[in-house]
VOPAGU-2260 file (C-alpha; in pm, 1 decimal, decimal comma):
REM VOPAGU-2260
SITE   aa  ch    i         X         Y         Z
SITE  MET   A    0    -929,5      93,8   -3085,9
SITE  GLU   A    1   -1014,3     478,8   -2965,9
SITE  SER   A    2   -1331,5     667,5   -3101,8
SITE  SER   A    3   -1292,9    1073,8   -3166,4
SITE  MET   A    4   -1495,7    1127,7   -2843,2
SITE  THR   A    5   -1220,5     931,0   -2624,4
SITE  LYS   A    6   -1035,8    1111,7   -2405,4
SITE  PHE   A    7    -643,8    1096,8   -2347,5
SITE  LEU   A    8    -531,4    1173,7   -1974,0
SITE  ILE   A    9    -135,2    1188,4   -2018,2
SITE  THR   A   10     151,1    1168,7   -1750,2
SITE  SER   A   11     498,5    1167,9   -1774,9
SITE  ALA   A   12     782,1    1074,7   -1454,4
SITE  LEU   A   13     811,4    1347,2   -1220,1
SITE  PRO   A   14    1142,2    1504,6   -1261,5
SITE  TYR   A   15    1287,8    1511,8    -907,1
SITE  VAL   A   16    1373,5    1876,8    -797,3
SITE  ASN   A   17    1692,8    1807,1    -690,2
SITE  GLY   A   18    1898,9    1996,2    -969,2
SITE  VAL   A   19    1823,1    2063,8   -1336,0
SITE  LYS   A   20    1772,3    1746,3   -1557,1
SITE  HIS   A   21    1947,9    1622,0   -1835,1
SITE  LEU   A   22    1877,0    1526,3   -2203,4
SITE  GLY   A   23    1816,5    1130,4   -2091,1
SITE  ASN   A   24    1490,7    1247,2   -1868,0
SITE  LEU   A   25    1381,5    1462,6   -2203,9
SITE  ALA   A   26    1429,6    1147,9   -2404,0
SITE  GLY   A   27    1290,4     940,5   -2155,4
SITE  SER   A   28     919,6    1047,9   -2059,8
SITE  LEU   A   29     896,3    1440,2   -2093,4
SITE  LEU   A   30     975,4    1452,2   -2469,6
SITE  PRO   A   31     758,7    1176,0   -2620,5
SITE  ALA   A   32     511,3    1203,5   -2370,2
SITE  ASP   A   33     436,3    1582,9   -2529,4
SITE  ILE   A   34     495,3    1437,1   -2862,3
SITE  HIS   A   35     169,8    1205,7   -2797,4
SITE  ALA   A   36     -49,4    1463,9   -2641,7
SITE  ARG   A   37      25,4    1695,1   -2945,5
SITE  TYR   A   38     -46,0    1403,0   -3192,5
SITE  ARG   A   39    -416,6    1329,5   -2992,8
SITE  ARG   A   40    -486,1    1743,3   -2993,9
SITE  GLN   A   41    -451,3    1741,9   -3355,5
SITE  THR   A   42    -661,0    1445,1   -3420,0
SITE  GLY   A   43    -954,6    1614,7   -3243,1
SITE  HIS   A   44    -937,1    1440,1   -2894,3
SITE  GLU   A   45    -965,1    1614,2   -2548,9
SITE  VAL   A   46    -628,9    1597,3   -2375,4
SITE  LEU   A   47    -513,1    1642,1   -1992,3
SITE  PHE   A   48    -131,6    1627,6   -2008,7
SITE  LEU   A   49     -17,7    1611,1   -1619,7
SITE  CYS   A   50     321,2    1668,5   -1468,5
SITE  GLY   A   51     517,8    1852,7   -1222,7
SITE  THR   A   52     842,2    1814,5   -1004,4
SITE  ASP   A   53     866,7    1543,2    -722,1
SITE  GLU   A   54    1009,0    1709,8    -422,7
SITE  HIS   A   55     991,9    1464,1    -145,3
SITE  GLY   A   56    1281,0    1259,3      21,9
SITE  THR   A   57    1634,9    1286,9     139,2
SITE  PRO   A   58    1808,5    1421,9    -170,6
SITE  ALA   A   59    1648,7    1784,0    -185,8
SITE  GLU   A   60    1711,5    1794,2     236,6
SITE  LEU   A   61    2052,0    1718,5     139,7
SITE  ALA   A   62    2096,4    1989,0    -181,2
SITE  ALA   A   63    1906,2    2245,6      20,2
SITE  GLN   A   64    2114,3    2209,1     313,1
SITE  ALA   A   65    2418,5    2228,7      55,3
SITE  GLU   A   66    2269,9    2560,8     -42,6
SITE  GLY   A   67    2202,5    2707,2     296,2
SITE  LEU   A   68    1833,0    2731,7     260,7
SITE  PRO   A   69    1514,0    2575,5     423,4
SITE  VAL   A   70    1403,8    2291,2     185,9
SITE  ALA   A   71    1075,7    2453,3     121,4
SITE  ASP   A   72    1266,1    2742,7     -22,9
SITE  TYR   A   73    1481,9    2525,1    -231,2
SITE  CYS   A   74    1216,4    2346,1    -405,9
SITE  ALA   A   75     999,2    2633,6    -476,9
SITE  ARG   A   76    1315,4    2793,2    -674,9
SITE  GLN   A   77    1431,7    2425,7    -857,0
SITE  HIS   A   78    1090,6    2418,6    -950,7
SITE  ALA   A   79    1063,9    2762,0   -1066,5
SITE  VAL   A   80    1392,4    2651,2   -1258,7
SITE  GLN   A   81    1257,3    2380,8   -1423,8
SITE  THR   A   82     897,6    2536,8   -1512,7
SITE  ASP   A   83    1121,6    2815,3   -1706,9
SITE  ILE   A   84    1331,5    2484,7   -1908,8
SITE  TYR   A   85    1004,0    2324,6   -1995,0
SITE  ARG   A   86     853,0    2586,6   -2130,2
SITE  ARG   A   87    1114,8    2699,5   -2340,7
SITE  PHE   A   88    1167,9    2282,5   -2442,6
SITE  ASP   A   89     800,6    2421,3   -2531,9
SITE  LEU   A   90     665,5    2109,2   -2361,9
SITE  SER   A   91     299,1    2158,7   -2411,1
SITE  PHE   A   92     171,9    2051,8   -1988,3
SITE  ASP   A   93    -221,9    2170,6   -1910,7
SITE  HIS   A   94     -46,9    2194,5   -1574,4
SITE  PHE   A   95     292,4    2113,4   -1413,8
SITE  SER   A   96     283,6    2087,3   -1039,3
SITE  ARG   A   97     453,1    2047,9    -729,3
SITE  THR   A   98     413,3    1747,4    -499,8
SITE  SER   A   99     510,9    1964,2    -206,3
SITE  GLN   A  100     142,5    2098,0    -261,9
SITE  ALA   A  101    -142,3    2105,4     -19,5
SITE  ALA   A  102    -362,6    1907,2    -318,9
SITE  ASN   A  103     -97,9    1621,3    -277,3
SITE  ARG   A  104     -77,9    1619,2      70,1
SITE  ARG   A  105    -463,6    1618,2     108,6
SITE  LEU   A  106    -503,4    1351,5    -145,3
SITE  THR   A  107    -201,9    1107,6      42,9
SITE  GLN   A  108    -314,9    1087,1     347,4
SITE  ASP   A  109    -674,6    1027,0     254,9
SITE  ILE   A  110    -565,5     734,6      27,7
SITE  PHE   A  111    -332,3     635,8     334,8
SITE  LEU   A  112    -642,0     677,5     569,4
SITE  ARG   A  113    -837,1     441,7     352,7
SITE  LEU   A  114    -600,1     215,5     328,0
SITE  ASP   A  115    -535,6     206,2     667,5
SITE  SER   A  116    -902,8      98,3     748,5
SITE  ALA   A  117    -952,4    -163,7     442,1
SITE  GLY   A  118    -672,6    -385,6     669,1
SITE  HIS   A  119    -430,2    -288,7     402,7
SITE  ILE   A  120    -165,0    -169,4     601,2
SITE  GLU   A  121      81,8    -261,0     912,5
SITE  PRO   A  122     291,1    -134,3    1167,7
SITE  ARG   A  123     654,6    -332,4    1183,0
SITE  THR   A  124     938,7    -272,8    1390,9
SITE  ILE   A  125    1228,3    -269,4    1155,5
SITE  ARG   A  126    1592,6    -237,2    1172,6
SITE  GLN   A  127    1724,0      80,0     917,3
SITE  ALA   A  128    2045,3     221,1     864,2
SITE  TYR   A  129    2180,8     487,8    1025,8
SITE  SER   A  130    2537,9     656,0     975,0
SITE  PRO   A  131    2729,4     814,9    1278,4
SITE  THR   A  132    2958,2    1009,8    1070,1
SITE  ASP   A  133    2639,3    1151,2     901,9
SITE  GLY   A  134    2469,3    1196,7    1231,0
SITE  ARG   A  135    2130,0    1023,6    1076,7
SITE  PHE   A  136    1901,6     791,1     948,1
SITE  LEU   A  137    1947,8     734,8     601,5
SITE  PRO   A  138    1714,8     622,8     336,4
SITE  ASP   A  139    1739,9     310,6     168,2
SITE  ARG   A  140    1894,6     462,7    -176,6
SITE  TYR   A  141    2159,2     640,9      44,5
SITE  VAL   A  142    2274,2     346,9     124,1
SITE  VAL   A  143    2499,0     186,5    -108,5
SITE  GLY   A  144    2649,7    -137,0    -185,7
SITE  THR   A  145    2747,7    -439,9    -336,8
SITE  CYS   A  146    2432,6    -628,4    -443,0
SITE  PRO   A  147    2331,0    -937,0    -336,6
SITE  HIS   A  148    2204,1   -1129,9    -663,0
SITE  CYS   A  149    2414,1    -953,9    -954,9
SITE  GLY   A  150    2716,0    -814,9    -820,4
SITE  ASP   A  151    2682,6    -448,8    -925,2
SITE  THR   A  152    2895,4    -311,1    -652,1
SITE  ASN   A  153    2705,8      40,2    -664,4
SITE  ALA   A  154    2301,7    -123,9    -617,1
SITE  ARG   A  155    2120,5     126,7    -380,8
SITE  GLY   A  156    1925,3     -36,7     -78,2
SITE  ASP   A  157    1583,6      16,2    -265,9
SITE  GLN   A  158    1658,8    -131,5    -592,8
SITE  CYS   A  159    1958,7    -236,0    -810,7
SITE  GLU   A  160    1916,1     -62,7   -1091,2
SITE  ALA   A  161    2164,9    -286,6   -1282,7
SITE  CYS   A  162    1928,9    -600,5   -1224,1
SITE  THR   A  163    1620,5    -434,5   -1130,3
SITE  ARG   A  164    1584,3    -613,8    -774,2
SITE  LEU   A  165    1384,8    -460,6    -490,4
SITE  LEU   A  166    1625,6    -498,2    -198,2
SITE  ASP   A  167    1647,2    -382,4     153,5
SITE  PRO   A  168    1982,4    -189,4     287,4
SITE  GLU   A  169    2098,4    -492,5     478,4
SITE  THR   A  170    2102,5    -719,5     217,5
SITE  LEU   A  171    2363,1    -539,9      98,8
SITE  ILE   A  172    2688,1    -640,0      62,4
SITE  ALA   A  173    3005,2    -378,4     243,0
SITE  PRO   A  174    2732,6    -113,2     285,1
SITE  ARG   A  175    2857,7     194,1     309,5
SITE  SER   A  176    2685,5     587,4     296,2
SITE  ALA   A  177    2592,2     728,5     -35,7
SITE  VAL   A  178    2621,8    1079,4     144,0
SITE  SER   A  179    2982,2    1087,5     316,9
SITE  GLY   A  180    3089,3     716,6     184,4
SITE  ALA   A  181    3144,5     602,7     524,1
SITE  THR   A  182    3205,2     242,6     639,1
SITE  ASP   A  183    3031,4     246,0     930,4
SITE  ILE   A  184    2681,0     188,8     927,3
SITE  GLU   A  185    2458,3      56,7    1216,1
SITE  PHE   A  186    2115,3     -63,7    1169,1
SITE  ARG   A  187    1909,9      21,5    1431,3
SITE  GLU   A  188    1545,9    -100,2    1539,5
SITE  SER   A  189    1264,8     167,6    1463,5
SITE  GLN   A  190     846,1     154,1    1416,9
SITE  HIS   A  191     738,6     209,5    1054,2
SITE  LEU   A  192     415,8     150,3     854,7
SITE  PHE   A  193     401,2    -138,9     552,3
SITE  LEU   A  194     159,5    -147,6     259,0
SITE  LYS   A  195     111,9    -502,8     268,2
SITE  LEU   A  196     170,5    -567,5    -120,0
SITE  SER   A  197     180,8    -913,7    -148,5
SITE  GLY   A  198    -163,7    -908,8     -43,5
SITE  PHE   A  199    -242,3    -778,3    -427,9
SITE  ALA   A  200     -33,5   -1025,7    -604,5
SITE  PRO   A  201    -363,1   -1202,1    -726,6
SITE  ALA   A  202    -511,0    -864,3    -868,3
SITE  LEU   A  203    -254,3    -725,2   -1007,8
SITE  ARG   A  204    -141,0   -1036,2   -1194,3
SITE  ALA   A  205    -532,3   -1055,8   -1351,0
SITE  TRP   A  206    -477,5    -673,7   -1415,7
SITE  LEU   A  207    -122,2    -713,4   -1598,6
SITE  ASP   A  208    -203,8   -1003,2   -1811,9
SITE  GLY   A  209    -483,7    -849,8   -1978,2
SITE  ARG   A  210    -205,1    -568,1   -2126,6
SITE  ASN   A  211     -88,0    -746,7   -2417,0
SITE  ASP   A  212     -68,3    -436,6   -2624,3
SITE  TRP   A  213     144,3    -321,9   -2349,7
SITE  PRO   A  214     541,4    -292,0   -2447,5
SITE  LEU   A  215     723,5    -601,1   -2362,8
SITE  LEU   A  216     966,1    -429,1   -2189,3
SITE  VAL   A  217     709,6    -301,1   -1970,5
SITE  ARG   A  218     573,3    -615,1   -1923,6
SITE  SER   A  219     859,7    -850,3   -1884,4
SITE  ILE   A  220     970,4    -619,8   -1575,8
SITE  ALA   A  221     657,6    -627,1   -1452,9
SITE  GLY   A  222     645,2   -1024,1   -1443,1
SITE  LYS   A  223     962,3   -1052,6   -1335,2
SITE  TRP   A  224     825,9    -872,5   -1041,5
SITE  LEU   A  225     544,8   -1080,0    -985,2
SITE  ASP   A  226     730,4   -1398,0   -1084,4
SITE  GLU   A  227    1005,7   -1353,0    -809,6
SITE  GLY   A  228     731,4   -1286,5    -532,8
SITE  LEU   A  229     586,1    -964,9    -399,0
SITE  ARG   A  230     730,6    -825,4     -91,2
SITE  ASP   A  231     531,2    -605,3     159,4
SITE  ARG   A  232     708,1    -214,6     168,7
SITE  CYS   A  233     760,4     -18,9     404,6
SITE  ILE   A  234     592,5     359,0     325,1
SITE  THR   A  235     729,4     570,1     604,0
SITE  ARG   A  236    1042,9     755,8     654,1
SITE  ASP   A  237    1185,8     836,8     965,0
SITE  LEU   A  238    1224,5    1222,2     821,4
SITE  SER   A  239    1143,0    1587,4     848,6
SITE  TRP   A  240    1067,5    1691,7     503,9
SITE  GLY   A  241     708,9    1518,9     311,6
SITE  VAL   A  242     388,0    1427,8     346,5
SITE  PRO   A  243     324,3    1380,4     772,7
SITE  VAL   A  244     122,1    1051,0     840,9
SITE  PRO   A  245    -169,4    1056,8     991,8
SITE  LYS   A  246    -143,8     816,8    1258,5
SITE  ASP   A  247     -81,5     812,0    1642,1
SITE  GLY   A  248     241,4     709,5    1717,1
SITE  PHE   A  249     363,9     791,5    1389,8
SITE  ALA   A  250     397,9    1191,5    1404,2
SITE  ASP   A  251     749,0    1210,4    1333,0
SITE  LYS   A  252     762,5     990,3    1043,1
SITE  VAL   A  253     642,8    1131,0     690,0
SITE  PHE   A  254     572,5     906,5     364,6
SITE  TYR   A  255     809,5     744,7     122,3
SITE  VAL   A  256     878,1     922,2    -124,9
SITE  TRP   A  257     757,7     632,7    -364,1
SITE  PHE   A  258     392,9     639,5    -159,1
SITE  ASP   A  259     336,1    1046,7    -250,1
SITE  ALA   A  260     481,7    1123,9    -540,1
SITE  PRO   A  261     253,2     893,9    -774,5
SITE  ILE   A  262     -49,9    1003,0    -580,8
SITE  GLY   A  263      83,6    1381,5    -717,7
SITE  TYR   A  264     -56,1    1316,7   -1137,5
SITE  ILE   A  265    -419,4    1297,1    -957,7
SITE  ALA   A  266    -340,8    1573,6    -691,9
SITE  ALA   A  267    -193,3    1762,1   -1065,2
SITE  ALA   A  268    -531,2    1702,0   -1199,6
SITE  VAL   A  269    -703,7    1898,1    -865,8
SITE  GLU   A  270    -488,1    2189,4    -885,0
SITE  TRP   A  271    -600,9    2191,7   -1236,2
SITE  ALA   A  272    -951,9    2170,3   -1196,2
SITE  GLU   A  273    -918,9    2445,3    -914,9
SITE  ALA   A  274    -782,7    2673,1   -1140,2
SITE  ALA   A  275   -1054,6    2763,1   -1358,1
SITE  LEU   A  276   -1444,0    2730,8   -1332,1
SITE  GLY   A  277   -1623,9    2474,0   -1523,1
SITE  ARG   A  278   -1328,4    2158,7   -1457,5
SITE  ASP   A  279   -1400,5    1887,3   -1303,8
SITE  TRP   A  280   -1063,5    1630,6   -1240,7
SITE  ARG   A  281   -1297,1    1347,4   -1187,7
SITE  THR   A  282   -1391,6    1286,0   -1526,5
SITE  TRP   A  283   -1098,4    1230,4   -1631,4
SITE  TRP   A  284    -952,4     977,6   -1329,7
SITE  GLN   A  285   -1277,8     869,3   -1229,7
SITE  GLY   A  286   -1427,6     879,1   -1631,1
SITE  GLY   A  287   -1426,4     536,4   -1715,9
SITE  ASP   A  288   -1410,9     349,4   -2078,1
SITE  GLU   A  289   -1426,6     760,5   -2186,6
SITE  VAL   A  290   -1098,2     839,1   -2068,4
SITE  ARG   A  291    -783,0     644,5   -2198,6
SITE  TYR   A  292    -520,3     708,9   -1955,4
SITE  LEU   A  293    -137,2     655,5   -2093,6
SITE  GLN   A  294     178,6     671,0   -1899,4
SITE  PHE   A  295     518,6     742,2   -2024,6
SITE  LEU   A  296     818,2     696,4   -1796,4
SITE  ALA   A  297    1159,3     535,7   -1833,8
SITE  LYS   A  298    1253,1     195,6   -1764,6
SITE  ASP   A  299    1348,1     217,0   -1363,5
SITE  ASN   A  300    1001,4     362,9   -1323,0
SITE  VAL   A  301     848,7      93,0   -1413,1
SITE  PRO   A  302     801,5    -140,5   -1123,5
SITE  PHE   A  303     599,5     170,6    -920,2
SITE  HIS   A  304     373,7     232,2   -1159,5
SITE  THR   A  305     294,6    -138,1   -1200,9
SITE  VAL   A  306     301,8    -288,2    -932,0
SITE  SER   A  307     320,6     -57,7    -628,6
SITE  PHE   A  308      90,4     261,7    -777,2
SITE  PRO   A  309    -188,8      39,6    -900,3
SITE  ALA   A  310    -168,4    -181,4    -601,3
SITE  THR   A  311    -247,2     149,7    -347,7
SITE  LEU   A  312    -563,4     256,1    -606,4
SITE  LEU   A  313    -665,0     -65,6    -559,0
SITE  GLY   A  314    -648,1     -68,8    -183,6
SITE  SER   A  315    -765,2     244,6    -166,3
SITE  GLY   A  316   -1121,3     138,1    -281,2
SITE  LEU   A  317   -1196,9     436,5    -438,0
SITE  PRO   A  318   -1293,0     420,4    -876,3
SITE  LEU   A  319    -982,5     606,5    -995,5
SITE  LYS   A  320    -803,7     508,9   -1346,4
SITE  LEU   A  321    -591,9     246,0   -1353,9
SITE  PRO   A  322    -369,8     254,4   -1659,0
SITE  ASP   A  323    -484,7     176,4   -2010,0
SITE  LEU   A  324    -120,7     185,0   -2127,5
SITE  ILE   A  325     270,3     217,3   -1980,3
SITE  LYS   A  326     489,1     344,6   -2263,8
SITE  GLY   A  327     846,6     253,3   -2097,9
SITE  PHE   A  328    1140,8     339,6   -2246,0
SITE  ASN   A  329    1504,6     244,4   -2233,5
SITE  TRP   A  330    1801,1     473,3   -2124,8
SITE  LEU   A  331    1987,5     745,9   -2322,3
SITE  THR   A  332    2307,9     707,1   -2240,1
SITE  TYR   A  333    2580,1     970,8   -2319,2
SITE  GLU   A  334    2925,8     900,2   -2481,2
SITE  GLY   A  335    2916,5     507,4   -2378,6
SITE  GLY   A  336    2772,4     565,1   -1999,5
SITE  LYS   A  337    2543,1     677,9   -1765,2
SITE  PHE   A  338    2378,6    1040,7   -1786,7
SITE  SER   A  339    2448,6    1124,5   -1382,4
SITE  THR   A  340    2326,7    1427,7   -1220,7
SITE  SER   A  341    2490,1    1390,3    -915,4
SITE  ARG   A  342    2822,0    1342,8   -1122,2
SITE  GLN   A  343    2707,9    1608,8   -1315,6
SITE  ARG   A  344    2786,0    1401,3   -1656,6
SITE  GLY   A  345    2598,8    1464,9   -1999,1
SITE  ILE   A  346    2437,7    1759,2   -2099,8
SITE  PHE   A  347    2186,9    1928,5   -1921,5
SITE  THR   A  348    1893,2    2086,5   -2042,6
SITE  ASP   A  349    1989,9    2430,4   -1944,9
SITE  ALA   A  350    2325,2    2393,4   -2122,5
SITE  ALA   A  351    2139,2    2283,0   -2433,5
SITE  LEU   A  352    1873,3    2550,7   -2452,4
SITE  ASP   A  353    2209,6    2791,2   -2428,4
SITE  LEU   A  354    2386,0    2635,1   -2720,3
SITE  LEU   A  355    2076,2    2583,1   -2949,0
SITE  PRO   A  356    1717,2    2622,6   -3042,3
SITE  ALA   A  357    1444,7    2329,1   -2847,8
SITE  ASP   A  358    1386,9    2211,2   -3182,5
SITE  ALA   A  359    1750,8    2072,4   -3282,8
SITE  TRP   A  360    1728,6    1924,4   -2936,8
SITE  ARG   A  361    1350,8    1796,0   -2950,2
SITE  TRP   A  362    1391,7    1655,5   -3340,3
SITE  TRP   A  363    1716,0    1469,1   -3270,7
SITE  LEU   A  364    1613,5    1308,7   -2930,0
SITE  ALA   A  365    1263,7    1217,6   -3062,3
SITE  ALA   A  366    1440,7    1086,2   -3452,0
SITE  ASN   A  367    1729,6     862,6   -3170,9
SITE  ALA   A  368    1439,1     773,0   -2896,1
SITE  PRO   A  369    1578,2     453,7   -2638,4
SITE  GLU   A  370    1237,4     292,3   -2772,4
SITE  GLY   A  371    1376,6     -76,2   -2838,6
SITE  SER   A  372    1736,4     -64,0   -2650,5
SITE  ASP   A  373    1957,3     194,7   -2462,5
SITE  SER   A  374    2065,8     497,2   -2721,1
SITE  ASP   A  375    2405,1     608,2   -2706,8
SITE  PHE   A  376    2394,1    1024,1   -2730,7
SITE  THR   A  377    2746,0    1138,9   -2871,2
SITE  VAL   A  378    2819,9    1501,6   -2963,2
SITE  ASP   A  379    2928,4    1350,7   -3295,8
SITE  ARG   A  380    2655,2    1212,3   -3347,4
SITE  PHE   A  381    2410,5    1463,9   -3291,0
SITE  VAL   A  382    2635,4    1769,2   -3501,0
SITE  ASP   A  383    2684,6    1528,4   -3755,6
SITE  GLY   A  384    2247,8    1473,4   -3752,3
SITE  VAL   A  385    2181,7    1812,1   -3734,8
SITE  ASN   A  386    2416,3    1910,3   -4027,5
SITE  LYS   A  387    2284,7    1651,0   -4296,3
SITE  ASP   A  388    1906,5    1610,9   -4201,9
SITE  LEU   A  389    1850,8    2008,8   -4041,6
SITE  ALA   A  390    2088,3    2196,8   -4267,6
SITE  ASP   A  391    2148,5    2009,4   -4552,9
SITE  THR   A  392    1856,7    1816,9   -4618,3
SITE  PHE   A  393    1551,0    1979,9   -4532,0
SITE  GLY   A  394    1711,6    2319,3   -4510,1
SITE  ASN   A  395    1833,0    2333,6   -4836,7
SITE  LEU   A  396    1460,1    2211,6   -4998,9
SITE  VAL   A  397    1332,2    2522,5   -4841,4
SITE  ASN   A  398    1587,7    2709,5   -4955,2
SITE  ARG   A  399    1548,5    2639,3   -5276,9
SITE  CYS   A  400    1187,1    2679,4   -5277,8
SITE  LEU   A  401    1264,4    3011,6   -5193,9
SITE  ALA   A  402    1541,7    3096,0   -5422,7
SITE  PHE   A  403    1322,2    2934,0   -5722,2
SITE  ALA   A  404    1049,2    3125,7   -5595,9
SITE  GLY   A  405    1278,4    3483,0   -5627,3
SITE  SER   A  406    1387,0    3404,8   -5935,8
SITE  ALA   A  407    1115,9    3308,1   -6130,8
SITE  PHE   A  408     825,2    3417,5   -5982,7
SITE  GLY   A  409    1005,9    3771,9   -5874,9
SITE  GLY   A  410     985,1    3680,3   -5491,7
SITE  THR   A  411     603,8    3573,8   -5495,1
SITE  VAL   A  412     458,2    3265,7   -5456,3
SITE  PRO   A  413     226,5    3195,0   -5770,3
SITE  ALA   A  414    -125,3    3105,4   -5769,0
SITE  GLY   A  415    -163,7    2753,6   -5800,8
SITE  GLY   A  416    -317,4    2588,3   -6125,7
SITE  GLN   A  417    -481,1    2335,0   -6174,9
SITE  PRO   A  418    -329,8    1932,0   -6078,2
SITE  GLY   A  419    -198,4    1704,7   -6301,4
SITE  PRO   A  420    -101,6    1355,3   -6261,8
SITE  LEU   A  421     245,8    1402,4   -6077,8
SITE  GLU   A  422      46,5    1642,6   -5821,6
SITE  ASP   A  423    -223,5    1400,2   -5763,1
SITE  ALA   A  424      44,9    1118,6   -5729,2
SITE  LEU   A  425     225,1    1342,2   -5444,8
SITE  VAL   A  426    -107,1    1357,8   -5270,4
SITE  GLU   A  427    -209,6    1033,8   -5260,0
SITE  ARG   A  428     212,4     953,1   -5140,8
SITE  LEU   A  429     135,2    1173,6   -4881,5
SITE  ASP   A  430    -182,1    1044,1   -4762,8
SITE  SER   A  431     -60,0     673,8   -4732,0
SITE  GLU   A  432     259,5     836,5   -4534,6
SITE  LEU   A  433      54,1    1038,7   -4320,8
SITE  ALA   A  434    -210,9     756,4   -4270,4
SITE  ALA   A  435     136,9     536,8   -4151,7
SITE  LEU   A  436     216,1     781,3   -3907,9
SITE  CYS   A  437     -83,1     801,1   -3756,2
SITE  ARG   A  438     -72,9     439,3   -3694,5
SITE  HIS   A  439     241,4     397,3   -3543,3
SITE  HIS   A  440      82,4     735,1   -3326,3
SITE  ASP   A  441    -185,6     509,3   -3237,0
SITE  ARG   A  442      17,5     213,7   -3138,4
SITE  LEU   A  443     272,6     485,1   -2941,7
SITE  GLU   A  444     517,2     263,6   -3132,9
SITE  TRP   A  445     871,6     494,1   -3343,0
SITE  PRO   A  446     814,6     480,6   -3693,2
SITE  PRO   A  447    1079,1     255,0   -3840,4
SITE  GLY   A  448    1395,3     375,9   -4045,4
SITE  ARG   A  449    1376,9     706,7   -3787,5
SITE  SER   A  450    1703,8     728,5   -3707,9
SITE  THR   A  451    1928,0     982,5   -3829,9
SITE  GLY   A  452    1940,2    1080,2   -4182,6
SITE  CYS   A  453    1858,2     684,4   -4272,4
SITE  ARG   A  454    1696,8     618,0   -4575,6
SITE  CYS   A  455    1652,2     236,6   -4555,8
SITE  ARG   A  456    1295,4     354,9   -4467,6
SITE  GLY   A  457    1301,5      45,5   -4239,5
SITE  ARG   A  458    1373,1    -222,5   -4486,8
SITE  ASN   A  459    1618,2    -392,2   -4224,1
SITE  ARG   A  460    1489,4    -277,3   -3879,6
SITE  SER   A  461    1620,6    -576,8   -3723,5
SITE  SER   A  462    1972,3    -456,9   -3873,7
SITE  TRP   A  463    1893,5    -117,0   -3718,3
SITE  ARG   A  464    1839,8    -244,8   -3329,9
SITE  ARG   A  465    2154,9    -461,5   -3401,8
SITE  PRO   A  466    2463,2    -426,9   -3537,8
SITE  ARG   A  467    2549,4    -599,3   -3884,3
SITE  ARG   A  468    2857,9    -612,4   -4113,3
SITE  ARG   A  469    2694,6    -467,0   -4369,6
SITE  PRO   A  470    2503,8     -90,8   -4408,6
SITE  CYS   A  471    2137,5     -23,4   -4551,3
SITE  ARG   A  472    2074,7     -30,4   -4868,5
SITE  PRO   A  473    2026,5     109,8   -5082,3
SITE  PRO   A  474    2367,8     196,2   -5086,6
SITE  LYS   A  475    2304,8     600,6   -5053,5
SITE  SER   A  476    2228,6     569,8   -4689,6
SITE  SER   A  477    2347,4     833,4   -4507,1
SITE  ALA   A  478    2689,9     797,5   -4280,6
SITE  ALA   A  479    2460,7     845,9   -3919,0
SITE  CYS   A  480    2266,7     562,4   -4063,8
SITE  ARG   A  481    2562,0     367,5   -4105,9
SITE  ARG   A  482    2735,3     431,5   -3791,4
SITE  ARG   A  483    2480,5     247,5   -3647,3
SITE  TRP   A  484    2687,3     -72,8   -3801,7
């Protein structure tokens, strides 16, 4: 239970720098983190809300190459574009960082050296995918093929999104290059560094077993990883863009993006502290029980934040905060299928702001958050919800009040009179509703009956999750609610 003195460290998943993000990215981490940060500030807590662009890896290199730019220049430009979009969406970051900055480079290298000196790093020779057609080594995620476990034909070489299992490119059936589609994939030997993740299994199990208040989605994904047995993970890549590896014999390598990116949360706090006198990032990341650390992210990021990143922090020996709670979200889908940045499928945040003000999008995405299950965005649902709930219901209330003040009081709001039974009942009702809302915020739960226009007030919350043949009761429930069936 938090006291009024508790400080809240809040992070949302780092959006990748490669391209403008779609509404699914906003709904799955950025917006809910912002909503909770605002709630904590409003209730008198001190908050540090951090995020930033994730800038290393092959996608940035390829995108920069396609635009004829040095990769550093491309990332700087795209960071500025995303920063402006999130400002226009009114996301209240205390600092929006970049993983390619010096603070993250220094911190990543320092944590690596501590892991290495503690015996948690091991060099190994591995076979790595190489595409003669592309003329380059391919990072794991740029090798695609059929998953050997579930049969999904678009599994990546690092992880199958369909079944969430970790993979190696060599285990894929019929591997091909995600860059060119070439099937002439060769596996050549190269020496790399591994984090001995398997040795952290007991500590991670003990840590996760004490997190019974975490969402079932997060606990089940993390538990699945542990139950299947942790494997040591390669943390270096044959690339030129990334954090250099400070170890003899590995000067031509950089760190794997999933090793340095989460460290970027800490680096963001360092940058925030350096920007003004009197700030100390250690009071947040080494603040003990006085600080509650909350992470907001989509379900595909859960394994890295419940296993890899905590193991990195534990192995470093530094007194850094592990997450007190991870709020994982399902996916927001688009018209029955996935949003896709690479295929430009869906509505993207820049285009959304060109169409309507930010509050319309913020409201709909919050009202239809993919919390207990995936939630589907359709243009019809969005238009119907905005028209009915914002324009008709809320807008009509405002318009009637203004019209009444104009016709009955000459356009001036009258001075308040002595409250009577009706006013007392209204205050009591509002106090009760506000207390219930605060309980949901404290538990990081979206309130029941939150779907667009739904008036069932949570009476059939389970049926809101699973379609039934009958609509919500009472019979006057809105069309938006009935469409859930």
